[in-house]
C-alpha positions in Angstrom: 73.4 -132.1 -109.7 71.1 -131.0 -112.5 71.4 -127.3 -114.0 68.0 -126.5 -112.4 69.8 -127.0 -109.0 72.5 -124.3 -109.7 71.5 -120.9 -108.5 71.7 -118.1 -111.2 74.0 -115.9 -109.2 77.8 -115.4 -109.0 80.4 -113.0 -107.9 81.4 -110.6 -110.7 84.7 -108.8 -110.3 84.6 -105.5 -112.3 86.9 -102.3 -112.8 84.8 -100.6 -110.1 84.9 -103.5 -107.4 83.3 -106.9 -106.8 79.5 -107.1 -107.2 77.2 -110.1 -106.9 75.2 -110.7 -110.1 71.9 -112.4 -110.1 69.7 -113.2 -113.1 65.8 -113.1 -112.8 63.6 -114.7 -115.6 60.5 -112.9 -116.4 57.8 -115.5 -117.6 55.6 -112.9 -119.0 58.2 -111.7 -121.5 60.8 -114.5 -121.6 63.5 -112.0 -120.8 66.3 -112.3 -118.4 67.0 -109.4 -116.2 70.1 -108.7 -113.9 70.5 -107.4 -110.4 74.1 -106.2 -109.5 74.4 -105.9 -105.7 77.1 -104.4 -103.6 77.2 -104.9 -99.8 74.3 -105.9 -97.5 70.8 -105.2 -98.8 69.4 -105.1 -95.2 70.8 -102.0 -93.8 68.8 -99.4 -91.8 68.9 -96.6 -94.4 67.3 -96.6 -97.9 69.2 -98.7 -100.4 70.8 -96.7 -103.2 69.3 -98.3 -106.4 69.3 -97.7 -110.2 66.7 -99.3 -112.4 68.4 -99.2 -115.8 66.7 -100.2 -119.0 69.0 -101.8 -121.6 70.5 -99.5 -124.3 72.8 -101.4 -126.4 73.9 -98.3 -128.5 74.5 -96.2 -125.4 75.8 -98.9 -122.9 77.9 -100.9 -125.2 78.8 -98.8 -128.1 79.0 -95.4 -126.3 76.4 -93.7 -128.5 76.1 -90.0 -127.7 72.5 -89.7 -129.0 71.3 -90.5 -125.4 72.6 -90.3 -121.9 72.2 -94.0 -121.1 75.7 -95.0 -121.0 76.8 -92.2 -118.7 73.9 -92.9 -116.5 74.8 -96.5 -116.2 78.5 -95.8 -115.3 77.5 -92.8 -113.0 75.1 -95.0 -111.0 77.7 -97.8 -110.6 80.2 -95.2 -109.4 77.6 -93.8 -106.9 77.0 -97.3 -105.5 80.5 -98.0 -105.1 81.1 -94.7 -103.5 78.2 -95.3 -101.1 79.6 -98.9 -100.3 76.4 -100.6 -100.9 73.5 -100.6 -103.2 71.9 -102.3 -106.3 71.7 -101.7 -110.1 68.8 -103.6 -111.9 69.5 -103.9 -115.4 66.2 -104.5 -117.3 66.0 -105.8 -120.9 63.6 -103.1 -122.1 65.5 -101.8 -125.0 64.3 -98.6 -126.7 61.9 -97.7 -123.8 60.3 -101.1 -124.3 59.9 -101.1 -128.1 62.8 -103.4 -128.8 66.1 -102.8 -130.8 64.7 -103.0 -134.2 62.0 -100.5 -133.7 64.5 -98.3 -131.8 66.8 -98.0 -134.8 63.8 -97.3 -136.8 62.9 -94.5 -134.5 66.4 -93.3 -134.8 66.0 -93.1 -138.6 62.9 -90.9 -138.1 64.7 -88.7 -135.6 67.5 -88.3 -138.3 64.7 -86.9 -140.5 63.6 -84.4 -137.8 61.2 -86.2 -135.4 61.9 -86.1 -131.7 62.2 -89.1 -129.7 58.6 -89.1 -128.5 57.0 -88.6 -131.9 59.3 -91.1 -133.5 57.9 -93.8 -131.4 54.3 -92.7 -132.0 54.9 -92.6 -135.8 55.9 -96.3 -135.6 52.6 -97.1 -133.9 54.4 -97.6 -130.4 53.7 -95.8 -127.1 56.0 -93.0 -126.1 57.3 -95.2 -123.4 56.3 -99.0 -123.0 58.4 -99.9 -120.1 56.8 -101.9 -117.2 58.6 -101.9 -113.9 56.7 -104.5 -112.1 59.6 -107.0 -112.6 61.9 -104.5 -111.0 59.6 -104.4 -107.9 59.8 -108.2 -107.8 63.4 -108.3 -108.1 63.9 -105.8 -105.2 61.6 -107.8 -102.9 63.6 -111.0 -103.8 66.9 -109.5 -102.9 65.4 -108.1 -99.6 65.0 -104.5 -100.6 61.9 -102.5 -99.5 62.9 -98.9 -99.0 65.0 -97.2 -101.6 66.9 -94.1 -102.7 66.1 -94.2 -106.4 68.6 -92.7 -109.0 66.4 -91.5 -111.7 64.9 -88.3 -113.6 61.8 -90.3 -114.5 58.6 -89.7 -112.2 56.9 -92.7 -113.9 59.6 -95.0 -112.5 59.0 -93.8 -109.0 55.2 -94.1 -109.5 55.4 -97.6 -110.8 57.8 -98.9 -108.1 55.5 -97.2 -105.4 52.5 -98.8 -106.9 54.2 -102.2 -106.7 54.9 -102.0 -103.0 58.4 -100.4 -103.0 59.0 -97.5 -100.6 60.8 -94.8 -102.6 62.0 -92.8 -99.7 63.7 -90.3 -101.9 64.9 -89.7 -105.5 68.4 -88.6 -106.7 68.8 -87.0 -110.0 71.1 -88.5 -112.5 71.7 -85.9 -115.1 75.0 -86.8 -116.9 76.6 -87.1 -120.3 74.8 -83.9 -121.8 76.2 -82.8 -125.0 75.5 -81.4 -128.3 74.2 -84.7 -129.8 71.7 -85.6 -127.2 70.6 -82.0 -125.9 67.3 -81.9 -127.9 66.5 -85.6 -126.9 66.9 -84.7 -123.1 64.9 -81.5 -123.6 62.1 -83.5 -125.2 62.1 -85.9 -122.1 61.9 -82.9 -119.8 59.4 -80.7 -121.7 57.1 -83.5 -123.1 57.6 -86.6 -121.0 57.7 -85.1 -117.6 61.2 -86.1 -116.6 63.1 -83.9 -114.0 65.3 -82.3 -116.5 65.4 -78.3 -116.7 66.9 -75.9 -119.3 69.7 -75.2 -116.5 70.5 -79.0 -116.6 71.2 -78.7 -120.4 
């Protein structure tokens, strides 16, 4: 058997339970993205999903500059509590600008820029993420109708555009603290995320 004949999926035991992990290669970018699934994806109800963009600083190192790590863990907990669902982990670091530029943006934020202006000052869009691959991944694992955990209306719009029925949206406001309150306020006030002053 050649390596090309071996499926890129396996069982992944975690502290929360046993998921199935599957890797999807995106030809356009050369990136590998991951789907973690729990239970049967073909149930009658919308599938609870989180489309989560990679954040090394938040997801791995526990940075409190953002809410990414808490969102990741809260989404996994919600899926386990529901008993079935999927988390798509997309390799779109720094809202799509990459790790190097993201840390440069952090430097500008340390000097007073907000998260949106820092990207723009570096010549990047405020948000360069593309969720077409997420729609392809969902279709591949047999998911057409979802309950999407997100505060980002653009994520809903892009998935809908690419053929996914977003039956409902569940807010995911967690990990709010003194270090990221301004960051979250900027996302709400300037980027249209469903985050209000009461949430902060």
